[in-house]
Steps between C-alpha positions, in 0.01 A plus 500: 500500500505569130880477513470139613256391230766387254702328773194311627405398144850368438523313830153346455583392144828345614320308777232375262760384250699330775188326636397380153829315481406316819781633716470545876620853584664410836414828670691589811292633788621849407392449138159386623468809720591726206224347288260528792577871539415555132181295527389665824555846352284411200236339722475805725478730198205304358339476844522880531319533165227265622467689830474831319235365264302372800552833681628322811573692817861531614423268792362230270796546264741443788312188615495362147871564447588337832278201425658463156849506650414241763336270244799532268736421789292192588490385136875530467565321828256219416653426161867584557563474874642853490386770743521839333522669840830324575722725290815308590371214280526727195840666542 
């Protein structure tokens, strides 16, 4: 992921600058899914670190990852009306 560090820094800085100007980004569903993929990748990476620190069993790691995914899906659906399991909404 080191190769993406500069790209992520640049994208995040651009978003912050854009938001400071008070603009609404007008994300398409596909744009939203792309940002979600980036966020979910980062979330799972940090969750893995936490699981390793806590010396969790593989079974508990799987349960935690599944629970995280389901909670994230519910959060997204509650606040956007989008169901991340309906891929056709994001193409």
